[in-house]
Backbone bond lengths (Angstrom), bond angles and torsions (degrees), N, CA, C in turn:
res aa  C-N    CA-C-N  psi(-1)  N-CA   C-N-CA  omega(-1)  CA-C   N-CA-C  phi
1 M - - - 1.479 - - 1.520 108.60 -
2 N 1.344 118.36 129.28 1.464 118.93 -178.14 1.510 111.84 -85.04
3 N 1.335 115.74 162.83 1.461 119.23 -174.07 1.518 112.72 -68.92
4 E 1.350 119.14 -19.38 1.459 120.66 178.92 1.522 111.07 -62.85
5 S 1.345 116.87 -32.50 1.460 120.09 -177.87 1.519 112.37 -82.80
6 L 1.330 116.65 -9.94 1.457 120.36 -176.85 1.521 113.52 -103.04
7 T 1.318 118.05 -23.68 1.454 119.76 -165.92 1.511 112.96 -104.17
8 P 1.351 117.05 131.70 1.456 120.44 177.63 1.521 111.23 -72.40
9 N 1.321 117.30 151.75 1.452 121.02 174.02 1.520 109.74 -120.58
10 K 1.322 116.55 -174.70 1.463 120.42 -174.06 1.523 112.57 -61.41
11 D 1.327 116.79 -27.73 1.458 120.21 -178.85 1.521 112.72 -70.72
12 T 1.337 117.90 -16.70 1.463 121.15 -177.89 1.528 112.59 -103.47
13 L 1.327 117.93 6.78 1.459 120.50 -178.08 1.529 110.80 -68.94
14 P 1.331 117.35 149.02 1.460 119.97 178.38 1.529 111.69 -60.25
15 D 1.311 115.44 143.24 1.456 121.64 176.46 1.525 107.83 -101.34
16 Y 1.336 116.12 93.99 1.461 119.92 -173.86 1.530 110.98 -74.80
17 P 1.321 117.76 135.81 1.473 119.68 177.74 1.523 111.38 -70.14
18 I 1.308 116.75 148.99 1.465 121.74 176.48 1.527 107.64 -89.96
19 E 1.337 114.67 103.03 1.466 121.04 -175.67 1.521 112.50 -92.73
20 I 1.334 116.50 -9.24 1.466 121.33 -172.81 1.519 109.97 -115.46
21 E 1.306 115.89 135.47 1.463 120.14 173.91 1.526 109.64 -81.45
22 F 1.320 116.62 132.09 1.456 121.23 177.71 1.534 108.41 -80.12
23 P 1.340 118.32 113.51 1.470 119.59 -176.54 1.528 111.80 -72.13
24 D 1.314 115.29 154.36 1.461 121.45 174.49 1.527 108.12 -76.71
25 I 1.329 117.17 115.49 1.461 119.84 -179.76 1.532 112.18 -104.13
26 T 1.325 117.35 2.58 1.468 119.12 -178.46 1.529 113.27 -61.50
27 P 1.354 120.45 -27.91 1.470 118.27 175.72 1.530 113.93 -63.59
28 Y 1.335 117.77 -12.23 1.460 121.57 -177.17 1.531 111.79 -99.89
29 E 1.320 116.44 10.55 1.466 120.39 -174.40 1.520 112.59 -58.81
30 K 1.308 117.89 -38.99 1.469 120.59 -174.69 1.524 112.13 -67.48
31 G 1.344 116.91 -31.99 1.464 119.70 -174.56 1.516 110.78 63.06
32 N 1.330 116.30 -161.08 1.481 119.09 176.18 1.523 111.16 -138.59
33 S 1.361 115.95 14.19 1.460 119.60 -171.12 1.522 113.41 -125.54
34 G 1.335 115.83 3.60 1.459 119.45 -174.32 1.519 112.92 88.74
35 I 1.331 116.65 -5.16 1.458 122.18 176.94 1.522 107.92 -114.08
36 P 1.322 118.73 124.61 1.463 120.26 -177.97 1.529 112.66 -56.54
37 Y 1.313 115.32 139.93 1.464 123.08 175.06 1.525 113.09 61.13
38 L 1.321 116.95 27.29 1.469 120.65 178.58 1.521 109.04 -136.88
39 Y 1.334 115.22 131.56 1.464 122.15 -178.22 1.522 109.49 -122.34
40 T 1.330 116.65 133.66 1.456 121.41 172.66 1.515 108.90 -126.10
41 F 1.332 114.94 129.45 1.461 121.90 179.91 1.527 108.26 -117.28
42 D 1.334 116.37 128.24 1.466 122.53 -176.94 1.521 108.86 -110.79
43 S 1.321 116.34 122.42 1.468 120.72 -179.07 1.517 112.33 -73.01
44 G 1.348 116.22 -22.53 1.451 119.98 -173.15 1.512 113.49 83.71
45 A 1.342 116.52 -6.42 1.470 121.54 178.41 1.524 109.06 -107.95
46 A 1.319 115.83 151.21 1.460 120.23 -179.61 1.526 110.58 -60.83
47 G 1.325 115.46 141.63 1.457 120.26 179.20 1.510 110.16 163.84
48 P 1.314 117.20 174.77 1.465 120.70 -176.07 1.533 112.33 -74.90
49 H 1.312 114.82 158.82 1.470 121.76 172.05 1.529 106.41 -96.04
50 V 1.321 115.70 113.54 1.469 122.36 -175.29 1.523 108.86 -112.82
51 M 1.337 116.07 136.91 1.456 120.92 -178.11 1.521 111.22 -124.46
52 I 1.334 115.89 134.22 1.456 122.81 170.03 1.524 106.35 -109.59
53 N 1.324 116.04 117.33 1.462 120.96 -175.54 1.524 110.55 -112.39
54 S 1.327 115.72 144.50 1.462 120.32 -179.23 1.522 111.33 -135.40
55 I 1.294 115.45 166.56 1.476 128.36 176.34 1.528 114.56 41.12
56 I 1.323 117.01 47.75 1.466 117.57 166.25 1.526 108.57 -62.99
57 H 1.339 115.77 -26.01 1.459 122.57 167.83 1.522 107.87 -112.32
58 G 1.313 116.58 129.46 1.456 120.83 -168.22 1.511 115.96 -66.54
59 N 1.346 118.01 -18.10 1.464 119.53 -179.10 1.521 112.87 -99.66
60 E 1.328 118.63 9.75 1.465 122.43 -177.13 1.530 108.90 -101.06
61 V 1.328 114.30 79.19 1.469 121.63 -163.26 1.521 113.92 -75.72
62 C 1.333 119.74 -21.94 1.468 119.86 -172.96 1.525 111.81 -58.72
63 G 1.329 117.13 -39.06 1.458 119.86 179.38 1.512 112.69 -66.62
64 A 1.335 116.50 -38.20 1.464 120.39 178.35 1.523 110.82 -62.68
65 I 1.323 116.70 -38.86 1.469 120.53 178.85 1.525 110.38 -62.69
66 V 1.328 116.36 -44.61 1.471 120.32 -177.92 1.529 110.86 -67.33
67 V 1.326 117.95 -44.99 1.466 120.29 178.97 1.529 110.21 -62.04
68 K 1.306 117.59 -42.89 1.466 121.23 177.37 1.528 110.81 -59.73
69 E 1.334 116.56 -44.07 1.467 119.85 -179.46 1.529 111.39 -63.43
70 L 1.327 117.12 -40.47 1.465 119.84 179.43 1.523 111.19 -64.53
71 I 1.329 116.66 -40.99 1.467 119.79 177.69 1.520 110.15 -65.72
72 D 1.329 116.88 -44.97 1.468 121.01 -176.42 1.521 112.34 -64.00
73 M 1.344 116.88 -34.30 1.465 118.67 -179.33 1.530 112.28 -82.59
74 G 1.320 116.88 -2.06 1.462 120.44 176.67 1.512 113.60 69.46
75 L 1.328 116.74 31.17 1.461 119.94 -179.56 1.524 110.76 -65.32
76 T 1.312 116.68 129.39 1.464 121.65 177.14 1.532 109.11 -127.69
77 P 1.309 117.39 152.40 1.460 120.26 -175.85 1.527 112.27 -75.24
78 R 1.309 115.73 145.36 1.467 121.18 174.45 1.516 110.96 -79.87
79 Q 1.331 116.76 -25.66 1.461 122.16 174.71 1.521 108.32 -149.44
80 G 1.317 116.14 157.33 1.453 120.47 178.91 1.516 113.14 66.23
81 K 1.331 115.68 -152.58 1.464 122.29 -178.88 1.523 110.15 -124.18
82 L 1.327 115.34 151.72 1.454 122.20 175.56 1.520 108.64 -127.35
83 T 1.329 116.34 124.29 1.466 121.56 174.99 1.525 109.17 -112.80
84 L 1.326 115.28 133.47 1.459 123.47 178.38 1.518 107.66 -122.55
85 A 1.332 117.07 128.30 1.465 118.47 -172.17 1.522 112.70 -138.81
86 F 1.335 114.08 141.28 1.462 123.29 163.44 1.536 105.47 -101.28
87 S 1.311 118.35 117.98 1.465 120.10 -171.23 1.523 113.21 -86.97
88 N 1.323 117.10 -79.29 1.467 120.49 -172.36 1.529 110.15 -87.41
89 V 1.314 114.34 69.45 1.465 120.51 -176.54 1.528 110.93 -64.59
90 A 1.317 116.94 -37.86 1.464 120.02 -179.15 1.524 110.86 -57.89
91 A 1.314 116.93 -41.44 1.461 120.27 177.96 1.527 110.69 -70.86
92 Y 1.314 117.06 -43.19 1.471 121.90 -179.68 1.525 111.41 -56.08
93 L 1.305 116.27 -41.42 1.469 120.38 -175.90 1.528 112.41 -72.67
94 T 1.327 118.11 -8.75 1.464 120.63 176.37 1.522 112.15 -93.27
95 F 1.336 118.71 2.61 1.462 120.67 -173.65 1.524 111.71 -56.54
96 D 1.321 114.69 129.72 1.462 122.70 179.23 1.525 107.46 -129.42
97 P 1.332 118.85 114.68 1.464 120.04 -178.12 1.529 113.30 -60.61
98 Q 1.320 117.40 -17.70 1.468 120.17 176.96 1.533 111.69 -79.89
99 N 1.338 116.40 -17.53 1.467 121.44 178.20 1.528 107.94 -144.92
100 P 1.331 117.14 65.79 1.465 120.88 -166.70 1.521 115.98 -68.43
101 D 1.344 117.96 -22.64 1.464 119.50 -179.92 1.526 112.42 -79.23
102 K 1.315 117.15 -18.45 1.460 120.80 -173.59 1.527 112.54 -66.05
103 S 1.330 117.31 -28.26 1.467 120.13 -175.38 1.525 113.34 -83.99
104 R 1.309 118.00 15.13 1.476 120.35 176.64 1.526 110.40 -57.45
105 F 1.334 117.70 -42.06 1.463 121.17 176.03 1.521 108.70 -154.36
106 V 1.341 115.98 170.00 1.458 121.47 177.39 1.522 109.85 -92.34
107 D 1.341 116.44 -59.54 1.467 121.71 -176.67 1.525 113.23 -111.40
108 Q 1.318 117.05 -37.39 1.464 121.18 -178.96 1.514 108.70 -156.78
109 D 1.321 115.79 161.53 1.464 121.33 -179.44 1.525 109.33 -64.39
110 M 1.327 117.34 117.79 1.465 121.01 -176.82 1.526 112.21 -69.68
111 N 1.328 116.50 -16.44 1.463 118.55 178.37 1.518 112.77 -96.06
112 R 1.341 116.00 27.87 1.459 121.37 175.26 1.530 111.40 -132.01
113 V 1.325 118.11 14.29 1.474 120.71 -172.73 1.523 113.06 -114.03
114 W 1.354 118.36 6.73 1.455 120.08 -165.25 1.523 114.44 -91.10
115 T 1.335 114.63 65.99 1.461 120.96 164.43 1.526 107.15 -127.84
116 K 1.315 115.88 149.78 1.462 119.38 179.86 1.524 110.55 -60.50
117 A 1.337 116.68 -37.61 1.467 120.25 -177.91 1.525 110.89 -61.36
118 I 1.323 116.76 -43.45 1.468 119.96 -179.28 1.520 110.99 -70.82
119 I 1.321 117.29 -46.04 1.460 120.42 -177.29 1.530 111.47 -64.57
120 E 1.331 116.41 -35.04 1.466 120.00 -177.36 1.529 113.24 -87.05
121 D 1.317 117.61 -4.86 1.464 121.18 179.24 1.528 108.96 -84.77
122 L 1.314 116.13 95.62 1.459 120.67 -174.45 1.525 112.89 -75.95
123 T 1.332 117.40 -1.95 1.461 118.98 171.94 1.533 110.58 -77.78
124 K 1.330 116.75 -13.77 1.459 121.42 177.22 1.526 108.96 -100.50
125 D 1.322 115.67 139.71 1.463 119.14 -178.29 1.526 110.09 -145.82
126 S 1.303 115.36 140.38 1.465 122.85 172.50 1.520 106.80 -164.83
127 S 1.308 116.39 165.84 1.463 120.57 175.73 1.523 110.45 -58.26
128 E 1.331 116.37 -41.66 1.467 120.62 -177.74 1.525 111.92 -70.57
129 L 1.321 118.18 -38.58 1.461 120.39 177.55 1.522 111.18 -65.90
130 R 1.320 116.87 -39.66 1.472 119.01 178.56 1.527 110.63 -61.82
131 R 1.323 116.69 -40.36 1.462 119.82 178.89 1.532 111.30 -69.40
132 A 1.330 117.92 -39.88 1.468 120.64 177.53 1.520 110.66 -61.37
133 R 1.317 117.04 -41.92 1.472 120.76 178.22 1.518 111.11 -64.77
134 E 1.321 116.44 -35.31 1.457 121.06 179.66 1.526 111.66 -67.87
135 M 1.331 116.73 -39.29 1.462 121.67 -176.69 1.520 113.08 -84.66
136 R 1.308 117.64 -21.15 1.464 121.83 -169.78 1.529 114.23 -54.80
137 P 1.344 121.39 -42.30 1.473 118.90 -177.92 1.523 113.71 -56.30
138 V 1.325 117.25 -35.99 1.460 119.97 177.92 1.525 110.42 -76.23
139 I 1.327 117.19 -44.86 1.465 120.41 -179.46 1.524 111.18 -58.34
140 D 1.335 117.37 -34.78 1.467 120.71 178.59 1.528 112.12 -63.88
141 E 1.323 117.62 -19.83 1.464 121.25 -179.33 1.530 112.95 -94.85
142 V 1.326 117.90 -9.28 1.460 122.09 -173.49 1.529 111.13 -77.00
143 D 1.333 114.96 137.97 1.466 120.85 177.30 1.529 112.26 -91.51
144 F 1.343 116.40 -41.49 1.461 121.05 -177.05 1.528 109.08 -135.51
145 L 1.324 115.17 123.58 1.462 122.09 -175.67 1.520 110.67 -116.60
146 L 1.332 115.80 133.60 1.455 122.20 168.17 1.520 107.55 -116.04
147 D 1.314 115.85 117.16 1.463 121.94 -177.99 1.521 108.48 -106.31
148 L 1.333 116.66 114.35 1.460 122.57 -173.93 1.525 110.93 -91.12
149 H 1.327 115.67 123.23 1.458 122.92 -179.22 1.523 110.18 -130.95
150 S 1.332 115.12 175.71 1.459 122.13 169.60 1.519 108.18 -144.16
151 M 1.341 116.86 176.53 1.466 121.19 -167.58 1.521 112.39 -119.44
152 H 1.334 115.19 156.66 1.465 121.36 177.30 1.525 111.52 -63.49
153 E 1.335 116.79 -39.43 1.461 121.17 -173.72 1.527 110.58 -112.42
154 K 1.320 115.16 160.42 1.464 121.12 -178.18 1.526 109.29 -77.57
155 C 1.312 116.00 111.16 1.463 122.72 -172.58 1.522 108.38 -147.84
156 S 1.320 116.74 154.63 1.463 120.21 174.65 1.520 110.11 -59.53
157 P 1.324 118.02 147.95 1.473 120.58 -179.69 1.522 112.13 -58.69
158 L 1.338 115.00 149.34 1.462 122.31 -177.50 1.525 109.88 -129.67
159 C 1.315 116.60 140.93 1.456 122.35 169.31 1.518 107.92 -104.87
160 V 1.321 117.40 118.20 1.465 122.59 -179.23 1.525 107.56 -99.52
161 C 1.333 116.43 114.99 1.467 120.10 -169.61 1.519 113.72 -108.89
162 G 1.349 118.33 -0.72 1.457 119.78 -178.17 1.513 112.19 79.58
163 P 1.336 117.86 -174.78 1.460 121.30 -172.12 1.525 115.02 -89.17
164 L 1.335 118.14 -13.29 1.461 120.75 -169.38 1.529 112.46 -89.07
165 D 1.338 115.33 154.56 1.464 120.41 177.86 1.521 111.44 -59.69
166 K 1.330 117.38 -36.05 1.469 119.29 -177.17 1.525 110.83 -66.03
167 G 1.326 117.30 -33.67 1.451 119.94 177.31 1.516 111.71 -67.43
168 L 1.334 116.77 -43.68 1.462 120.82 178.32 1.516 110.71 -63.19
169 E 1.325 117.64 -40.83 1.463 120.63 179.17 1.524 111.06 -63.11
170 L 1.335 116.79 -40.47 1.460 120.14 178.28 1.525 110.90 -64.98
171 A 1.330 117.39 -40.88 1.463 120.86 177.82 1.525 111.15 -61.17
172 K 1.330 116.56 -39.67 1.469 120.13 178.22 1.522 110.85 -66.74
173 Q 1.327 117.36 -40.08 1.465 120.55 177.45 1.524 110.92 -64.89
174 Q 1.322 115.85 -39.01 1.459 121.46 178.52 1.530 110.89 -63.28
175 A 1.342 115.95 -41.11 1.470 124.08 172.33 1.529 114.78 70.57
176 S 1.288 118.37 -1.61 1.457 122.30 178.27 1.521 108.33 -149.73
177 P 1.349 118.24 132.34 1.459 129.86 3.39 1.530 112.78 -73.02
178 A 1.337 114.67 171.81 1.459 120.57 -175.00 1.523 112.73 -78.81
179 W 1.341 117.85 -23.16 1.465 121.19 177.06 1.516 109.32 -94.93
180 V 1.341 116.45 124.03 1.466 122.46 -178.88 1.525 108.62 -117.87
181 I 1.319 115.40 128.39 1.458 121.72 -179.05 1.521 108.74 -109.77
182 R 1.333 115.43 118.20 1.468 121.59 178.30 1.523 108.13 -101.63
183 D 1.319 117.52 116.41 1.459 119.20 -169.63 1.517 112.31 -149.40
184 E 1.330 115.59 169.59 1.459 123.56 179.52 1.524 112.77 -95.74
185 G 1.323 118.88 -1.65 1.453 120.50 -177.84 1.513 111.86 96.22
186 H 1.335 116.60 -153.15 1.462 122.22 -173.24 1.531 111.04 -119.50
187 P 1.329 117.67 140.43 1.468 119.96 176.01 1.530 112.49 -60.04
188 E 1.330 117.01 -26.53 1.465 121.60 -175.61 1.526 112.69 -68.71
189 G 1.343 117.91 -21.84 1.462 119.75 179.99 1.516 111.92 159.65
190 C 1.338 115.68 169.69 1.469 122.52 -172.72 1.528 111.55 -85.40
191 R 1.326 114.90 136.14 1.467 121.74 176.57 1.529 110.77 -82.75
192 L 1.325 115.44 159.23 1.460 120.73 173.64 1.522 110.49 -59.11
193 R 1.319 118.16 -36.98 1.467 121.57 179.79 1.520 112.48 -56.94
194 D 1.333 116.84 -27.75 1.465 122.13 -175.91 1.528 112.93 -104.75
195 Y 1.322 117.03 4.50 1.467 121.77 -174.18 1.533 112.17 -66.07
196 A 1.308 115.97 134.99 1.479 124.15 168.54 1.532 111.29 47.75
197 D 1.336 116.91 -124.56 1.460 120.92 -173.59 1.528 113.54 -66.51
198 F 1.330 118.11 -22.86 1.463 119.23 175.93 1.526 110.57 -60.04
199 G 1.316 116.87 -33.13 1.452 122.09 -179.06 1.515 114.23 -101.63
200 D 1.337 117.38 18.50 1.465 123.05 -178.54 1.527 108.56 -110.72
201 S 1.313 116.27 118.28 1.469 120.20 -176.65 1.520 112.71 -64.82
202 S 1.328 117.89 -20.79 1.466 120.54 -178.59 1.532 112.49 -86.24
203 S 1.329 117.20 -5.67 1.460 121.49 -178.50 1.524 110.44 -101.58
204 D 1.325 116.24 146.25 1.462 120.87 175.85 1.529 112.02 -80.49
205 K 1.326 117.26 -11.64 1.461 119.48 178.26 1.531 109.20 -66.22
206 N 1.353 115.46 149.23 1.456 118.61 -172.15 1.519 110.06 -153.25
207 A 1.334 115.92 158.83 1.463 120.03 -177.26 1.517 110.49 -152.64
208 L 1.324 114.98 151.06 1.451 123.20 172.15 1.523 109.20 -128.83
209 L 1.316 115.43 145.73 1.457 122.27 170.37 1.524 106.28 -113.85
210 V 1.317 117.20 126.40 1.460 119.92 179.01 1.517 110.23 -115.54
211 E 1.321 114.76 124.26 1.464 122.46 172.73 1.526 106.58 -91.25
212 C 1.331 116.29 108.80 1.471 120.76 -166.23 1.521 114.38 -84.48
213 G 1.331 118.03 -8.87 1.457 121.67 -177.19 1.516 109.07 143.76
214 Q 1.328 116.81 -169.36 1.459 120.00 176.93 1.530 109.51 -67.10
215 H 1.326 116.77 146.39 1.458 121.81 -169.71 1.524 114.66 -45.94
216 W 1.332 116.72 -42.60 1.472 118.53 -166.82 1.516 113.18 -117.98
217 E 1.344 116.94 14.20 1.458 118.27 176.70 1.524 109.62 -85.81
218 S 1.321 115.62 140.71 1.465 120.29 -174.62 1.519 112.00 -62.60
219 S 1.332 117.93 -29.78 1.464 120.00 -179.55 1.523 112.50 -64.89
220 A 1.347 117.83 -21.32 1.465 119.96 177.58 1.526 110.72 -63.75
221 V 1.314 117.70 -33.07 1.470 121.11 177.33 1.525 109.71 -68.48
222 T 1.328 116.85 -40.69 1.464 121.01 177.54 1.529 110.44 -59.08
223 V 1.328 116.15 -44.64 1.470 120.59 179.22 1.528 110.29 -66.02
224 A 1.325 117.46 -43.16 1.467 120.85 -179.04 1.525 111.29 -60.97
225 R 1.325 116.85 -40.16 1.475 119.58 176.59 1.525 110.78 -63.52
226 D 1.330 116.17 -45.41 1.466 120.90 -176.56 1.527 111.33 -62.17
227 V 1.331 117.31 -50.41 1.464 119.32 -176.18 1.529 111.12 -68.27
228 T 1.329 116.97 -33.47 1.464 119.89 176.87 1.520 110.53 -66.02
229 A 1.318 116.09 -46.82 1.463 119.97 -179.95 1.524 111.09 -59.69
230 R 1.319 116.92 -44.59 1.465 120.96 -178.90 1.524 111.42 -66.52
231 F 1.322 117.03 -37.40 1.457 121.03 179.63 1.524 110.68 -65.22
232 L 1.321 116.92 -42.93 1.469 120.63 -179.63 1.528 111.77 -67.65
233 V 1.320 116.79 -39.72 1.469 120.11 177.85 1.524 110.33 -68.48
234 L 1.326 116.95 -41.91 1.470 121.77 -178.97 1.523 111.16 -55.74
235 H 1.324 117.60 -38.90 1.458 120.94 -176.18 1.529 113.25 -96.34
236 G 1.327 116.25 10.54 1.452 120.50 173.44 1.517 114.58 72.89
237 V 1.325 117.00 13.67 1.470 119.98 179.62 1.518 110.39 -69.88
238 I 1.341 115.91 -37.36 1.458 121.93 178.07 1.520 108.53 -136.43
239 E 1.329 115.35 172.56 1.449 121.67 167.95 1.524 108.33 -106.43
240 Q 1.296 117.07 159.48 1.461 120.60 -172.68 1.521 112.42 -56.92
241 D 1.327 117.24 -36.27 1.467 120.41 -178.15 1.529 112.91 -70.65
242 D 1.325 118.19 -7.84 1.464 120.31 179.80 1.524 112.57 -75.26
243 L 1.330 116.92 -13.36 1.463 121.44 178.84 1.524 109.78 -121.37
244 P 1.335 117.48 154.89 1.473 119.54 177.07 1.519 111.28 -56.90
245 S 1.303 117.08 144.37 1.463 121.19 -175.21 1.528 111.96 -62.03
246 Y 1.352 117.44 -29.12 1.454 119.49 -177.51 1.527 112.76 -71.52
247 W 1.321 117.93 -10.18 1.471 119.68 174.63 1.526 110.66 -67.65
248 F 1.317 118.09 -27.67 1.462 121.91 -176.29 1.525 109.48 -94.83
249 Q 1.330 116.28 122.07 1.456 122.31 179.42 1.534 110.11 -103.79
250 P 1.332 117.64 156.94 1.476 119.60 177.42 1.522 110.91 -61.07
251 L 1.314 115.52 143.96 1.455 120.74 177.90 1.525 110.51 -79.08
252 E 1.333 115.50 147.29 1.457 120.31 173.10 1.528 109.11 -69.39
253 P 1.332 118.27 150.49 1.479 120.17 -175.48 1.521 113.80 -68.63
254 T 1.336 117.84 -27.70 1.466 120.14 -179.12 1.519 109.69 -135.81
255 M 1.340 115.52 155.26 1.448 121.35 174.13 1.525 108.79 -107.51
256 N 1.318 115.87 146.43 1.456 122.33 179.80 1.523 108.84 -117.03
257 I 1.321 117.06 121.23 1.461 122.04 -178.16 1.529 108.86 -103.82
258 V 1.317 115.99 126.62 1.458 121.61 178.61 1.527 107.96 -120.00
259 K 1.322 116.46 124.17 1.460 121.19 177.22 1.524 109.19 -99.19
260 V 1.332 115.88 112.57 1.455 120.34 179.46 1.518 109.50 -70.75
261 T 1.324 115.65 131.04 1.462 120.43 -178.67 1.520 112.31 -105.86
262 E 1.332 116.81 -26.56 1.464 118.45 -177.25 1.526 110.76 -165.03
263 P 1.326 115.91 145.58 1.454 119.42 172.49 1.523 109.95 -90.01
264 V 1.316 115.92 153.75 1.463 120.90 167.94 1.527 105.75 -106.64
265 V 1.322 115.69 114.67 1.460 121.99 -173.85 1.522 109.52 -109.90
266 A 1.319 116.74 129.60 1.460 120.53 178.40 1.530 109.70 -68.48
267 T 1.313 116.73 131.80 1.463 121.09 177.02 1.522 111.62 -98.51
268 S 1.340 115.78 -12.04 1.462 121.32 177.84 1.528 107.47 -158.41
269 M 1.322 116.95 -174.50 1.465 120.76 175.54 1.526 111.79 -80.14
270 D 1.307 117.16 -3.08 1.468 121.97 179.80 1.525 109.31 -89.50
271 F 1.330 115.66 74.45 1.468 121.18 177.73 1.520 108.01 -138.78
272 R 1.334 115.22 130.64 1.464 120.23 179.16 1.523 109.74 -141.48
273 F 1.348 115.88 139.30 1.457 120.26 173.13 1.523 109.86 -81.93
274 A 1.335 115.02 156.00 1.461 121.68 -179.77 1.523 112.66 -78.93
275 D 1.322 116.24 -15.93 1.458 120.08 -179.52 1.523 107.83 -153.91
276 Q 1.315 116.54 176.66 1.462 121.17 -178.24 1.536 108.94 -86.73
277 Y 1.324 115.67 72.54 1.459 120.72 -177.86 1.528 110.07 -76.35
278 T 1.336 115.63 144.94 1.463 120.43 176.27 1.524 112.76 -124.21
279 G 1.330 117.79 -11.73 1.453 120.69 176.45 1.510 113.43 130.40
280 L 1.325 116.20 142.16 1.460 126.80 178.56 1.527 112.93 72.86
281 E 1.339 117.46 11.03 1.465 118.65 169.94 1.532 108.20 -61.26
282 T 1.322 116.62 132.31 1.463 121.87 -174.54 1.527 109.40 -120.16
283 F 1.323 115.97 128.38 1.465 122.47 -177.73 1.523 108.66 -108.15
284 S 1.310 115.97 120.86 1.465 120.29 -173.55 1.517 112.80 -72.60
285 E 1.339 117.18 -21.70 1.460 120.38 -177.61 1.524 111.06 -121.70
286 A 1.324 115.92 154.36 1.461 121.01 174.29 1.525 109.98 -76.08
287 G 1.336 115.19 157.96 1.454 120.00 172.18 1.509 115.91 92.12
288 N 1.332 118.89 3.54 1.456 120.68 176.69 1.526 110.00 -72.43
289 V 1.315 117.04 132.27 1.461 121.29 176.22 1.522 108.25 -78.88
290 I 1.327 115.99 118.36 1.464 120.20 -178.81 1.528 112.32 -107.92
291 A 1.344 117.38 -15.06 1.462 119.91 -176.54 1.516 109.56 -166.24
292 W 1.338 115.00 171.40 1.454 122.56 169.39 1.516 108.78 -127.04
293 S 1.320 115.81 132.03 1.458 122.22 178.19 1.528 108.24 -123.13
294 D 1.323 115.76 117.66 1.479 120.80 -175.65 1.527 111.15 52.64
295 G 1.334 115.16 37.97 1.462 120.70 177.32 1.505 115.42 83.82
296 L 1.330 118.22 -5.84 1.464 122.09 -178.70 1.526 110.41 -101.71
297 P 1.337 117.37 141.83 1.466 119.20 -178.15 1.527 112.24 -71.81
298 V 1.319 115.19 143.71 1.465 122.71 171.59 1.522 106.08 -107.86
299 K 1.335 116.55 122.85 1.459 120.67 -172.99 1.531 111.27 -117.68
300 T 1.312 115.36 153.47 1.469 119.86 173.36 1.527 108.19 -67.58
301 P 1.347 117.73 129.01 1.471 120.18 -172.82 1.523 114.82 -84.73
302 Y 1.333 118.39 -10.40 1.458 120.55 -176.91 1.528 108.83 -159.03
303 A 1.313 115.89 170.77 1.461 121.41 177.35 1.525 110.43 -71.64
304 N 1.318 115.45 155.64 1.467 122.52 -179.41 1.531 111.21 56.08
305 C 1.318 115.14 44.13 1.463 121.46 178.88 1.529 109.21 -86.88
306 V 1.327 115.89 130.11 1.457 122.94 -177.54 1.529 109.59 -109.98
307 L 1.319 116.53 134.92 1.461 121.34 174.76 1.522 108.72 -86.99
308 V 1.316 115.76 121.56 1.464 121.54 -177.65 1.525 109.28 -105.91
309 M 1.308 115.85 113.56 1.463 124.88 174.60 1.533 112.88 51.59
310 P 1.332 117.44 56.79 1.456 119.30 175.31 1.531 110.97 -72.00
311 S 1.314 116.84 134.15 1.461 120.02 176.62 1.518 110.15 -168.68
312 I 1.336 115.75 142.09 1.468 120.75 173.65 1.526 111.15 -115.27
313 R 1.330 116.87 17.86 1.469 119.49 -179.51 1.526 112.14 -67.49
314 Q 1.334 117.34 -27.01 1.463 121.01 177.76 1.533 109.99 -110.92
315 L 1.325 116.46 30.47 1.459 120.99 -174.60 1.529 112.61 -59.39
316 R 1.319 114.25 126.35 1.461 123.13 170.58 1.525 106.38 -166.63
317 P 1.328 118.63 158.61 1.462 119.77 179.97 1.527 112.03 -56.48
318 G 1.332 116.21 132.50 1.457 121.57 179.44 1.512 114.44 96.11
319 V 1.331 118.15 -9.13 1.458 121.29 -178.92 1.529 110.16 -87.67
320 T 1.340 116.20 137.66 1.450 121.05 173.69 1.529 108.97 -74.44
321 V 1.325 116.93 118.92 1.467 120.88 -177.56 1.529 112.41 -96.15
322 V 1.303 116.66 -19.11 1.464 121.72 173.21 1.522 107.01 -166.58
323 R 1.311 115.44 154.00 1.465 120.15 171.73 1.522 107.64 -117.61
324 L 1.329 115.33 142.89 1.451 121.32 -178.81 1.523 108.75 -101.56
325 G 1.319 115.84 129.24 1.461 120.24 -176.67 1.516 112.17 -131.43
326 E 1.324 114.20 150.86 1.459 121.16 179.09 1.525 109.47 -98.74
327 L 1.316 116.33 121.58 1.459 121.00 178.48 1.517 109.18 -69.57
328 C 1.313 116.76 123.11 1.465 121.75 -178.70 1.517 108.43 -83.65
329 I 1.319 116.27 103.85 1.462 121.78 -175.32 1.516 110.55 -100.68
């Protein structure tokens, strides 16, 4: 039997229902900081500058809902500064429920541009680069960043902490979500989570990226509220009673740490998974065929191999279609 008869393609992917209404964020265009769609609140008391960021990808609505709710309730920090941001607004405003994946970005993935060299290279231009340059002065001042995301496929929430010990320690302190992914990022470009001092082991600045669930499932909003609330309390920006009690969800009894060892990057459009994977599938033995790339099998390289965010919805040459991680037992 040939692999063509075994492997699903993009036409067979699940069609997830859109359970969440995309709120109108245009009333927030002015912001309060001189930067559109960005708000900074200063307590006047000493403390860290904490940022909650949303919609770096325009179709990841759960973060936008949470940031909007925080602004609407007039939440202000008890110490330090709090920044609330809608990032890739241009992409968000193109959302079409008939083609919901298309609004991920306008010109390029905004979560692959975060190096000083790229941002400062004015010979390069895109909608996403212009927005990154606009937001950068504030981001350079932030001590602790929570970047709210969601996923193409229906999967348990993930906390992405980067490769450094300080990121893993912060994820453990955060304690939610229960699955923590320790990784080097993507070959395609640098994420905001890894930008500048966030990705420098000698700096106390730190960041987490949380994948709250599938893009349009209502539970992703529940997760986004929970992780945001815990992040703000952890850094002393607020006290628990400053937010509605339903924002805080029960913690899972155990945490699972996965160390990503390698990405699987598509070299052409000829890439197919061996099954309908959605994420966190764990293979107890090495050598399992999980995909075919240009007709060649892709196998699990070791025991207890975990598939991290497998998806071909954005398939094109150079895109990471899955990352392989070792479950730390």
